[in-house]
C-alpha positions as MATLAB code, in Angstrom:
seq = 'XXXXXXXXXXXXXXXXXXXXXXXXXXXXXXXXXXXXXXXXXXXXXXXXXXXXXXXXXXXXXXXXXXXXXXXXXXXXXXXXXXXXXXXXXXXXXXXXXXXXXXXXXXXXXXXXXXXXXXXXXXXXXXXXXXXXXXXXXXXXXXXXXXXXXXXXXXXXXXXXXXXXXXXXXXXXXXXXXXXXXXXXXXXXXXXXXXXXXXXXXXXXXXXXXXXXXXXXXXXXXXXXXXXXXXXXXXXXXXXXXXXXXXXXXXXXXXXXXXXXXXXXXXXXXXXXXXXXXXXXXXXXXXXXXXXXXXXXXXXXXXXXXXXXXXXXXXXXXXXXXXXXXXXXXXXXXXXXXXXXXXXXXXXXXXXXXXXXXXXXXXXXXXXXXXXXXXXXXXXXXXXXXXXXXXXXXXXXXXXXXXXXXXXXXXXXXXXXXXXXXXXXXXXXXXXXXXXXXXXXXXXXXXXXXXXXXXXXXXXXXXXXXXXXXXXXXXXXXXXXXXXXXXXXXXXXXXXXXXXXXXXXXXXXXXXXXXXXXXXXXXXXXXXXXXXXXXXXXXXXXXXXXXXXXXXXXXXXXXXXXXXXXXXXXXXXXXXXXXXXXXXXXXXXXXXXXXXXXXXXXXXXXXXXXXXXXXXXXXXXXXXXXXXXXXXXXXXXXXXXXXXXXXXXXXXXXXXXXXXXXXXXXXXXXXXXXXXXXXXXXXXXXXXXXXXXXXXXXXXXXXXXXXXXXXXXXXXXXXXXXXXXXXXXXXXXXXXXXXXXXXXXXXX';
ca = [
     157.673   88.103  117.860;
     156.757   90.882  120.283;
     153.916   92.984  118.915;
     154.024   96.727  118.930;
     152.126   98.195  121.871;
     149.347  100.693  121.316;
     150.280  102.527  124.531;
     153.704  102.774  126.042;
     154.521  101.492  129.483;
     155.956  104.910  130.106;
     152.901  107.117  130.722;
     154.887  110.086  129.373;
     154.920  108.716  125.817;
     151.623  107.482  124.430;
     150.353  106.814  120.945;
     149.646  110.087  119.208;
     151.924  112.126  121.515;
     154.334  114.476  119.773;
     158.056  114.330  120.500;
     159.894  117.075  118.661;
     158.834  116.812  115.027;
     157.615  113.253  115.419;
     154.364  111.671  116.497;
     154.508  108.394  118.483;
     152.939  105.530  116.543;
     153.718  102.794  119.044;
     156.285  101.372  121.445;
     159.051   99.137  120.144;
     161.206   98.528  123.206;
     161.507   99.641  126.811;
     164.904   98.888  128.292;
     166.806   99.937  131.350;
     168.166  103.109  129.754;
     165.969  103.796  126.741;
     162.461  103.276  125.346;
     162.356  102.692  121.616;
     159.317  103.919  119.719;
     158.080  103.976  116.156;
     157.580  107.607  115.236;
     156.196  109.416  112.225;
     157.362  112.814  111.039;
     154.446  115.247  111.437;
     155.017  116.869  108.016;
     156.299  114.334  105.462;
     154.813  111.349  107.329;
     157.876  109.162  107.021;
     158.418  106.712  109.842;
     161.587  106.526  111.918;
     162.830  104.910  115.091;
     162.724  107.196  118.150;
     165.189  106.034  120.789;
     164.171  107.780  123.997;
     166.673  107.600  126.838;
     164.839  107.506  130.160;
     167.647  108.903  132.289;
     167.394  112.733  132.364;
     170.444  114.308  130.768;
     172.637  116.332  133.085;
     172.610  120.032  132.240;
     176.358  120.115  131.675;
     176.059  117.330  129.068;
     173.211  118.762  126.963;
     175.385  120.848  124.688;
     177.819  117.957  124.172;
     174.984  115.569  123.329;
     173.412  117.889  120.787;
     176.770  118.690  119.227;
     177.701  115.018  118.911;
     174.249  114.252  117.539;
     174.678  116.889  114.829;
     177.868  115.133  113.772;
     175.996  111.833  113.700;
     173.486  113.270  111.275;
     176.320  114.157  108.912;
     177.866  110.719  108.916;
     176.598  109.354  105.633;
     178.167  106.192  104.334;
     176.555  103.330  102.398;
     177.535  100.886  105.134;
     176.535  102.882  108.186;
     172.932  103.044  109.383;
     172.206  106.722  109.550;
     171.014  108.900  112.407;
     168.564  111.500  111.047;
     167.830  113.746  113.996;
     168.194  114.140  117.752;
     166.833  116.290  120.531;
     165.687  116.620  124.131;
     162.165  116.080  125.401;
     161.654  117.086  129.032;
     165.400  116.633  129.596;
     165.279  113.143  128.045;
     167.678  112.750  125.100;
     166.480  110.971  121.989;
     167.898  109.927  118.597;
     165.979  109.522  115.373;
     167.231  106.705  113.182;
     166.310  105.163  109.855;
     164.635  101.805  110.093;
     165.114   99.265  107.347;
     164.236   95.583  106.772;
     167.271   93.492  107.592;
     168.778   90.550  109.382;
     171.942   90.607  111.493;
     175.131   88.825  110.547;
     174.667   86.862  113.747;
     171.579   85.373  112.108;
     173.440   84.768  108.860;
     176.432   83.168  110.625;
     175.126   81.551  113.849;
     177.342   80.713  116.819;
     179.352   77.495  116.631;
     178.962   77.325  112.831;
     182.256   77.276  110.926;
     182.361   79.561  107.893;
     185.029   79.686  105.112;
     186.735   83.018  104.524;
     185.381   83.200  100.995;
     181.822   83.206  102.265;
     182.078   86.460  104.278;
     185.049   88.330  102.840;
     182.874   90.679  100.831;
     180.820   91.568  103.917;
     184.069   92.020  105.859;
     185.299   94.538  103.247;
     182.077   96.513  103.607;
     182.447   96.642  107.391;
     186.059   97.747  107.010;
     185.064  100.528  104.633;
     182.487  101.841  107.110;
     184.774  101.695  110.130;
     187.773  103.066  108.301;
     185.573  105.972  107.179;
     184.429  106.571  110.744;
     188.006  106.422  112.037;
     189.167  108.951  109.451;
     186.387  111.266  110.598;
     187.489  110.818  114.199;
     185.056  108.270  115.603;
     185.353  104.849  117.196;
     182.700  102.148  117.359;
     183.695  100.354  120.593;
     180.767   97.896  120.515;
     181.487   95.831  117.412;
     179.996   92.348  117.318;
     177.932   90.301  114.827;
     174.644   91.536  116.299;
     175.603   95.099  115.359;
     176.220   94.284  111.694;
     172.987   94.408  109.694;
     172.349   93.007  106.224;
     169.758   94.997  104.300;
     167.483   93.950  101.420;
     170.181   94.926   98.879;
     172.608   92.487  100.474;
     174.670   95.330  101.884;
     176.074   95.474  105.433;
     175.072   98.363  107.674;
     177.191   99.039  110.777;
     175.350  100.389  113.772;
     175.543  100.971  117.557;
     178.538  103.297  117.883;
     179.205  104.550  121.402;
     177.945  108.094  122.081;
     180.157  109.721  124.692;
     177.651  112.160  126.245;
     175.210  109.370  127.034;
     177.983  107.188  128.472;
     179.042  110.006  130.759;
     175.423  110.600  131.790;
     174.961  106.964  132.850;
     178.321  107.104  134.538;
     177.225  110.173  136.451;
     174.294  108.319  138.012;
     176.223  105.065  138.503;
     174.213  102.935  136.110;
     175.603  100.220  133.864;
     174.070   98.140  131.106;
     174.951   94.729  132.456;
     173.548   92.694  129.562;
     175.358   94.777  127.014;
     178.599   94.231  128.891;
     178.031   90.455  128.882;
     177.329   90.464  125.174;
     180.271   92.685  124.297;
     183.076   91.218  126.393;
     184.048   88.390  123.964;
     184.837   91.092  121.372;
     186.425   93.756  123.596;
     190.078   94.768  123.121;
     192.514   94.620  126.071;
     193.135   98.368  126.132;
     189.402   99.054  126.033;
     188.888   96.767  129.027;
     191.485   98.852  130.821;
     189.721  102.099  129.855;
     191.908  103.247  126.951;
     190.032  102.596  123.664;
     191.618  103.603  120.375;
     191.089  102.952  116.643;
     193.030   99.713  116.946;
     190.398   98.515  119.440;
     187.831   98.229  116.620;
     190.416   96.295  114.558;
     190.827   93.842  117.470;
     187.041   93.413  117.760;
     186.692   92.746  114.030;
     189.511   90.186  114.252;
     187.634   88.372  117.021;
     184.561   88.240  114.770;
     186.637   86.798  111.919;
     188.227   84.296  114.283;
     184.760   83.250  115.466;
     183.379   82.810  111.967;
     186.383   80.714  110.897;
     186.639   78.592  114.057;
     183.007   78.517  115.239;
     183.737   80.308  118.534;
     185.572   83.421  119.707;
     189.153   82.829  120.890;
     188.300   83.108  124.589;
     185.635   81.239  126.545;
     184.412   81.367  130.132;
     182.658   83.798  132.423;
     182.744   87.493  131.622;
     185.486   88.063  134.186;
     187.561   85.160  132.901;
     187.165   86.299  129.300;
     188.281   89.819  130.233;
     191.290   88.327  132.020;
     192.199   86.295  128.936;
     191.892   89.322  126.635;
     194.424   91.150  128.774;
     196.861   88.356  129.617;
     196.402   85.282  127.432;
     197.445   84.735  123.805;
     194.552   83.449  121.689;
     194.783   79.801  120.559;
     196.422   79.430  117.154;
     193.777   79.326  114.443;
     195.483   76.474  112.624;
     194.677   74.256  115.612;
     190.963   74.894  115.039;
     191.019   75.436  111.272;
     193.720   73.096  109.938;
     193.318   74.211  106.330;
     193.686   77.931  106.963;
     196.226   79.750  104.836;
     199.254   80.713  106.896;
     199.192   84.337  105.703;
     195.530   84.654  106.648;
     196.250   83.311  110.128;
     199.180   85.728  110.500;
     196.936   88.653  109.515;
     194.293   87.675  112.096;
     196.719   86.994  114.908;
     198.484   90.289  114.264;
     195.132   92.078  114.616;
     194.667   90.256  117.934;
     197.970   91.481  119.378;
     197.726   92.652  123.004;
     199.499   95.932  122.260;
     197.584   98.239  119.866;
     200.860   99.352  118.282;
     201.612   95.794  117.164;
     198.422   95.477  115.134;
     197.966   96.499  111.508;
     198.414  100.180  110.774;
     194.650  100.499  110.163;
     191.521   98.419  110.173;
     191.403   98.642  106.375;
     194.990   97.343  106.207;
     193.899   94.305  108.248;
     191.122   93.375  105.873;
     193.336   94.094  102.836;
     195.895   91.634  104.268;
     193.165   89.007  104.588;
     192.042   89.558  101.015;
     195.594   89.331   99.752;
     196.124   86.101  101.676;
     193.011   84.690  100.036;
     194.089   85.732   96.578;
     197.511   84.135   97.034;
     195.875   80.850   98.019;
     193.283   80.422   95.304;
     194.295   76.816   94.825;
     193.288   76.178   98.401;
     190.207   78.305   98.008;
     189.033   76.204   95.057;
     188.799   73.218   97.384;
     185.923   74.917   99.086;
     182.609   73.435   98.113;
     181.174   74.863   94.904;
     178.165   75.865   96.968;
     180.236   78.487   98.734;
     180.417   82.036   97.391;
     183.595   83.608   95.987;
     185.082   86.526   97.921;
     183.868   89.059   95.393;
     180.448   87.436   95.080;
     179.267   86.637   98.521;
     176.093   84.614   98.241;
     173.140   86.972   98.661;
     170.764   86.199  101.461;
     167.310   85.402   99.991;
     165.302   88.570   99.747;
     162.242   86.946  101.261;
     164.300   86.004  104.345;
     165.231   89.594  104.931;
     161.782   90.907  104.177;
     160.152   88.541  106.610;
     162.612   89.416  109.349;
     161.118   92.242  111.463;
     163.200   95.366  111.323;
     165.927   96.304  113.739;
     167.134   99.793  113.717;
     169.726  101.893  114.683;
     172.877  103.651  115.107;
     175.159  106.279  114.454;
     178.353  107.616  113.174;
     179.819  110.823  111.846;
     180.897  112.615  108.687;
     181.267  115.859  106.831;
     178.943  114.939  103.952;
     175.555  116.556  104.188;
     173.896  115.750  100.824;
     173.259  112.016  100.458;
     173.024  110.850   96.839;
     171.300  107.873   95.266;
     173.644  104.917   95.030;
     173.360  101.380   93.748;
     176.821   99.873   94.241;
     177.993  100.244   97.809;
     181.386   98.660   97.285;
     182.602  100.535   94.223;
     180.880  103.890   93.835;
     182.218  107.033   95.510;
     178.735  108.371   96.116;
     177.553  108.503   99.739;
     173.819  107.670   99.870;
     171.285  107.744  102.619;
     169.987  104.295  103.523;
     166.461  105.602  103.065;
     167.177  106.390   99.404;
     167.959  102.837   98.410;
     165.361  101.713   95.905;
     163.169   98.931   97.312;
     163.508   95.556   95.660;
     160.313   94.778   93.694;
     159.999   91.334   95.271;
     159.869   92.662   98.823;
     156.555   93.166  100.588;
     155.954   96.372  102.501;
     158.373   96.813  105.364;
     156.719   95.839  108.634;
     157.253   98.109  111.624;
     160.121   97.019  113.880;
     159.326   95.158  117.058;
     160.698   95.185  120.546;
     162.680   91.968  120.097;
     164.574   93.449  117.135;
     165.396   96.890  118.504;
     168.509   98.062  120.279;
     169.400  101.221  122.133;
     171.467  103.755  120.237;
     174.467  104.977  122.075;
     175.959  106.963  119.233;
     179.473  107.710  118.029;
     182.567  108.344  120.083;
     184.868  111.078  118.744;
     188.544  110.323  119.237;
     189.252  113.744  120.674;
     190.734  113.474  124.193;
     188.002  115.609  125.718;
     185.300  113.186  124.658;
     187.002  109.856  125.223;
     185.397  109.207  128.620;
     188.667  108.669  130.508;
     188.850  106.923  133.856;
     187.858  109.484  136.393;
     190.360  110.381  139.111;
     189.348  109.359  142.625;
     186.740  111.507  144.264;
     188.274  113.814  146.821;
     187.475  113.245  150.455;
     188.570  114.552  153.799;
     192.014  113.376  154.943;
     192.035  110.234  157.038;
     192.663  110.484  160.716;
     196.056  108.880  160.239;
     198.576  109.172  157.431;
     200.292  105.845  157.991;
     198.339  103.692  160.454;
     199.932  100.833  162.241;
     199.024   97.438  160.801;
     196.338   95.421  162.491;
     197.794   94.076  165.704;
     197.506   90.364  166.463;
     197.995   88.537  169.697;
     201.378   86.958  170.125;
     201.383   83.273  169.395;
     201.101   81.085  172.459;
     204.318   79.415  173.617;
     204.779   75.796  172.609;
     202.117   75.874  169.893;
     202.632   73.316  167.211;
     206.211   74.365  166.339;
     205.090   75.325  162.838;
     207.996   74.891  160.506;
     206.150   74.807  157.216;
     207.512   77.525  154.908;
     205.040   79.826  153.179;
     205.561   78.108  149.835;
     205.646   74.559  151.111;
     202.766   72.159  150.779;
     200.304   72.605  153.628;
     198.999   69.551  155.471;
     195.553   68.458  156.449;
     195.383   66.613  159.717;
     192.327   64.419  159.531;
     191.128   64.107  163.081;
     189.114   61.033  163.941;
     187.704   60.018  167.276;
     189.392   56.981  168.813;
     188.588   55.389  172.188;
     186.398   58.352  173.002;
     189.191   60.906  172.473;
     189.660   63.329  169.573;
     192.834   65.200  168.809;
     192.140   68.880  168.180;
     195.670   70.073  167.599;
     198.902   68.902  166.087;
     202.146   68.005  167.870;
     200.484   68.028  171.275;
     199.501   65.216  173.606;
     197.217   62.493  172.340;
     194.480   63.428  174.754;
     192.566   66.634  174.619;
     192.114   68.940  177.549;
     188.540   69.396  178.642;
     189.126   73.109  178.314;
     189.389   72.698  174.515;
     186.489   70.275  174.007;
     183.365   71.638  172.274;
     180.459   72.396  174.545;
     176.757   72.482  173.787;
     174.838   74.564  176.294;
     171.310   73.949  177.522;
     169.879   76.345  174.928;
     171.636   74.542  172.086;
     174.554   76.978  171.653;
     177.733   75.309  170.399;
     180.955   76.671  171.908;
     184.020   75.595  169.899;
     187.298   75.938  171.863;
     189.973   74.218  169.755;
     191.889   77.373  168.945;
     194.332   78.593  171.637;
     194.382   82.137  170.209;
     192.048   84.797  168.879;
     189.716   83.599  166.101;
     189.711   86.220  163.378;
     187.411   84.772  160.734;
     184.727   82.142  160.237;
     182.907   80.824  157.173;
     180.038   78.396  156.674;
     180.348   75.761  153.952;
     177.723   76.335  151.243;
     175.735   73.311  152.450;
     175.732   74.624  156.045;
     177.265   71.462  157.520;
     180.763   72.731  158.279;
     182.432   75.861  159.606;
     185.972   76.955  158.828;
     187.745   79.148  161.365;
     190.996   81.110  161.045;
     193.101   82.142  164.016;
     196.183   83.906  165.266;
     197.507   80.388  165.962;
     198.317   80.213  162.215;
     195.777   77.441  161.683;
     192.537   76.953  159.782;
     190.239   74.422  161.371;
     187.129   72.895  159.844;
     184.570   71.481  162.245;
     181.049   70.139  162.276;
     178.623   73.017  162.685;
     176.319   70.930  164.812;
     178.646   69.015  167.086;
     181.925   70.935  167.041;
     183.858   67.807  166.119;
     187.061   68.778  164.291;
     187.183   67.417  160.751;
     190.397   68.913  159.503;
     193.173   71.283  160.425;
     195.219   73.059  157.788;
     198.823   74.066  158.461;
     200.357   76.137  155.705;
     200.802   79.693  156.915;
     203.710   81.096  158.893;
     201.771   84.014  160.314;
     198.392   84.652  161.883;
     195.511   83.734  159.560;
     193.304   86.781  159.075;
     190.539   85.483  156.815;
     189.111   82.284  155.412;
     186.374   81.683  152.799;
     184.864   78.734  150.959;
     184.649   78.745  147.193;
     181.025   79.148  145.965;
     180.836   75.436  145.060;
     182.336   74.336  148.390;
     185.205   72.395  146.883;
     187.990   74.745  147.941;
     188.990   77.033  150.794;
     191.076   80.195  150.544;
     192.939   81.785  153.414;
     194.762   85.091  153.972;
     197.595   85.686  156.404;
     199.963   88.066  158.048;
     202.723   86.153  156.224;
     201.748   88.245  153.127;
     200.355   85.224  151.267;
     197.030   83.716  150.326;
     196.590   80.001  149.915;
     193.955   77.972  148.122;
     193.497   74.349  149.053;
     191.284   71.402  148.305;
     188.493   71.133  150.860;
     188.341   67.357  150.548;
     191.957   66.247  150.832;
     193.824   69.345  151.996;
     196.123   69.540  148.986;
     197.439   73.052  148.504;
     196.436   74.139  145.033;
     197.708   77.723  144.805;
     199.878   80.128  146.794;
     199.546   83.789  145.890;
     202.467   86.018  146.854;
     201.625   89.265  145.098;
     201.205   91.417  148.193;
     204.036   93.194  150.002;
     202.140   93.540  153.269;
     199.786   91.758  155.625;
     196.758   90.388  153.808;
     193.626   91.315  155.754;
     190.733   89.925  153.735;
     189.627   88.018  150.662;
     186.493   87.453  148.580;
     185.673   84.925  145.880;
     184.034   85.850  142.575;
     180.596   84.263  142.156;
     181.946   81.799  139.600;
     184.878   80.806  141.811;
     187.483   81.629  139.177;
     188.933   84.791  140.755;
     189.809   85.976  144.257;
     190.081   89.565  145.443;
     192.510   90.127  148.325;
     192.981   93.258  150.472;
     196.281   94.177  152.052;
     198.160   96.623  154.225;
     200.161   97.456  151.072;
     197.149   99.704  150.151;
     196.045   97.490  147.291;
     193.273   95.113  146.391;
     194.535   92.507  143.942;
     192.315   90.305  141.835;
     193.910   87.062  140.733;
     193.117   83.672  139.225;
     192.298   81.166  141.960;
     193.770   78.275  139.927;
     196.923   79.760  138.397;
     197.636   82.681  140.734;
     197.935   84.982  137.731;
     197.216   88.634  138.500;
     194.143   90.040  136.772;
     193.827   93.501  138.313;
     195.610   95.615  140.938;
     193.389   98.306  142.474;
     195.451  101.021  144.158;
     193.098  103.893  144.872;
     193.181  103.664  148.669;
     195.635  105.924  150.490;
     196.187  103.475  153.382;
     195.972   99.762  154.114;
     192.833   97.966  152.931;
     191.011   96.082  155.697;
     188.006   94.448  153.986;
     186.785   93.457  150.545;
     183.535   92.047  149.143;
     182.562   91.051  145.631;
     179.069   92.148  144.573;
     176.654   89.201  144.071;
     176.314   89.886  140.340;
     180.106   90.016  139.926;
     180.087   93.468  138.370;
     182.027   95.283  141.075;
     184.087   94.948  144.252;
     183.723   97.061  147.398;
     186.700   97.686  149.685;
     187.143   99.514  152.995;
     190.329  100.971  154.395;
     192.231  102.721  157.132;
     191.677  105.865  154.998;
     188.032  105.888  156.243;
     186.588  105.370  152.718;
     184.431  102.728  151.161;
     185.193  102.355  147.465;
     183.263  100.382  144.855;
     184.949   99.641  141.530;
     184.135   97.798  138.317;
     185.304   94.247  137.604;
     183.805   94.004  134.111;
     183.763   96.633  131.378;
     180.511   98.367  130.553;
     179.283  101.388  128.669;
     179.875  103.456  131.813;
     182.944  102.003  133.560;
     186.157  100.279  132.529;
     187.569   97.405  134.567;
     189.197   98.743  137.706;
     187.498  102.136  137.452;
     186.051  103.579  140.652;
     182.240  103.618  140.586;
     181.933  105.547  143.820;
     184.087  106.552  146.760;
     182.082  107.095  149.940;
     183.438  108.891  152.975;
     180.458  108.497  155.322;
     182.492  106.851  158.043;
     184.631  108.944  160.362;
     187.100  106.149  161.110;
     188.613  103.080  159.488;
     186.260  100.568  157.856;
     186.762   97.004  159.106;
     183.937   95.197  157.367;
     181.804   95.424  154.258;
     178.949   93.162  153.054;
     176.534   93.272  150.109;
     172.883   92.459  150.555;
     171.974   89.153  148.880;
     170.222   90.955  146.019;
     173.126   93.391  145.534;
     170.900   96.438  146.002;
     172.558   97.610  149.219;
     175.953   97.586  150.817;
     176.618   97.601  154.571;
     179.864   98.729  156.179;
     181.107   99.016  159.746;
     184.188  100.429  161.361;
     186.042  102.219  164.098;
     183.357  104.893  164.400;
     181.065  102.309  166.049;
     178.440  102.610  163.303;
     176.992  100.401  160.599;
     175.978  102.247  157.454;
     173.717  100.797  154.772;
     174.008  102.513  151.426;
     172.684  102.059  147.945;
     174.697   99.674  145.846;
     174.877  102.049  142.877;
     176.409  105.028  144.649;
     176.914  104.237  148.346;
     174.523  106.961  149.486;
     173.492  106.172  153.070;
     169.958  104.916  153.593;
     170.302  103.535  157.138;
     172.657  104.396  159.997;
     172.823  101.967  162.925;
     174.291  103.201  166.223;
     173.655  100.295  168.539;
     177.267   99.350  169.358;
     179.513  100.933  171.978;
     182.797  100.133  170.273;
     184.308   99.418  166.846;
     182.281   97.177  164.515;
     184.365   94.372  163.023;
     181.834   92.112  161.334;
     178.556   92.301  159.381;
     176.412   89.505  157.951;
     173.086   89.761  156.128;
     170.421   87.133  156.692;
     169.855   85.057  153.540;
     166.529   86.801  152.911;
     168.186   90.229  153.132;
     165.854   91.492  155.872;
     168.131   91.314  158.915;
     171.718   92.140  159.773;
     173.938   90.627  162.436;
     176.825   92.888  163.477;
     179.616   92.217  165.922;
     181.802   94.596  167.861;
     184.684   95.091  170.214;
     181.971   95.760  172.807;
     181.663   91.945  173.065;
     178.170   91.688  171.570;
     176.536   90.465  168.406;
     173.396   92.407  167.605;
     170.663   91.247  165.243;
     168.535   94.041  163.839;
     166.103   94.915  161.090;
     167.934   96.352  158.072;
     165.099   98.722  157.278;
     163.800   99.908  160.662;
     167.032   99.437  162.713;
     164.965   97.752  165.426;
     167.122   95.484  167.568;
     165.623   91.993  167.665;
     168.246   90.176  169.701;
     171.622   90.841  171.369;
     173.977   87.962  171.964;
     176.222   88.216  175.039;
     177.890   84.813  174.910;
     181.423   86.053  174.326;
     183.659   87.356  177.081;
     185.836   89.536  174.868;
     185.719   91.456  171.589;
     183.872   89.742  168.735;
     185.700   89.879  165.407;
     183.576   87.880  162.984;
     179.959   86.932  162.414;
     178.310   84.771  159.768;
     174.721   83.739  159.171;
     174.161   80.077  158.238;
     172.963   79.430  154.659;
     169.524   78.415  155.925;
     169.191   81.504  158.100;
     168.511   79.593  161.296;
     171.847   79.946  163.065;
     174.608   82.496  163.502;
     178.278   81.803  164.110;
     180.558   84.318  165.795;
     184.231   84.307  166.731;
     186.093   86.269  169.354;
     189.258   87.280  171.134;
     188.098   84.849  173.820;
     189.470   82.121  171.448;
     186.058   80.602  170.761;
     183.656   80.154  167.903;
     180.061   80.063  169.069;
     177.107   78.865  167.020;
     173.715   79.983  168.277;
     170.150   80.645  167.278;
     168.924   84.265  167.356;
     165.816   84.629  169.502;
     162.980   86.811  168.266;
];
């Protein structure tokens, strides 16, 4: 248990300080967006929870916040934890909420524990009553999950943590997201909410996921947050009867209907969903009697021991809305028409005095979301920017393939082939369908200073990638090949033939077991790094594919194309997850943020755009987080710093810009190159950047001071790719001089 602090970490709020009509008693929680304090009313001395949001509220949102908060105060229902007051303190919004002794239904029904329907049906009915009431008053919850369902000392459920629109818009305005909340919420989030279009049926879907989890032991979808979101949108949940063989067929039908992908195919209301479940239970009482006599009946859910609730430190919190303004005493939450205040519930005689809530049991209050279109936090339209220098730019030009090369006849959808090259009698074959001996001109060379010059490609080398262990390098070329060679010796290990056009980009999966490649043949291919078997061919683009980036868990790939889109798809199945189409011209580069929360893309339209890949309280999946027009020409390359705090981009304006990861605002502008910048790579420690250019150089410089530490002049023509080794000791670069060179930066 985290003890209450006598002085807040925030020097602005200390014990004894007055906030509105409340005096701070102690700190309960200090999160990314809000500090939660125990406060006491200065007149009647009653204690409440003060949820202070630490992000100053934008002036244009103050009126909306106060208006929404006034509605929250009126929302009085026996199964909704009530908001009592709200205000602004030095531009910081705060909510005042009842605090009560309770445990969460997550504690009552732990993860991976199967529960019979009879055991929780009464609680489910109480939740349905609260949410149906909120819906009828025009409010959604949007964050429903077991942790947000509280069980008080009278064995009544209290729903909390509705989404308050003004605070969402405020966080959205400054580009902040609550990452942990997104991770916790995604298993219960409806498909349309993931796509930025929540509705009343979204809460029904979330409640159905909870029911599914309680019956089966786990939610219907498992995996990373991105994979779960993908399944919500595209995959039908596994049939419950496969996990709960004894489930009544009508109960399963009711749950699966509530989990329909289209909101219009769900039950007409959330209450109708729970009514259907109750009816299914009633019609199957013979089956229900087989449940152990230790289980509760649906109308008499076994009360949680009062001492258990009393000894559980108090959580607090949330909001909703109503037209009732005079709470009345009430003793039967499920049958009486009275609408009491939680604070007026008579304390059970056996309960000890309620302890003050602690940090580990408090949550931020984000309030209620009215269903009115003006307050639904829609996906914002793209930020306007100056017109690009070209309306329809020509695609990236590639050198014509050299005559007599390989005679590639493998169709785009055919199985690609690894050619395992082994050294025999002192000779190694570095190409396919050529003579058995290798020309000295194509043999790797190690110079006196230890630089490796790899010459096996007979055409421009467009992309290079280090294997995660730093032992191998993959290179992609206009010769339509991907070659993998030893990073120390230059000995070719494998050559992959599968594309029918120049290969523009290649990247290893995070675990090093697969390689993905992009091509001018409009396809991307994923293949096994060990045996060369082609695993997936993605054909979703209608134009040249310029770049790709793996998600950190290796499950998804983002690909950028001349068709003006970035498409996110499953690396195993090829199924499309998301199609981002906010660029006005071909997309040249793409990079997934290290934490997986967003993707950055650069285009011929001169903009750098960052957009969400998981839903949060501020952004829906696919929603633009920022659009930055700091470059004056096309953007060829983008790279996140290892810690995800900064994003670097380079392009045709000969500059490298380093901006903040949250909004793209420029912090550093590097002007060391004399021609277009095509590649950027951060050192593993995030302190240095290596950038390459059509001026034929690779420059290594300090990311903070812009001081140039070393300039590499080993290439004879434009340099198109650069990559720092995983250990930070070497740099690889590739060029229009048909070479890959591996060298050590001198300091």
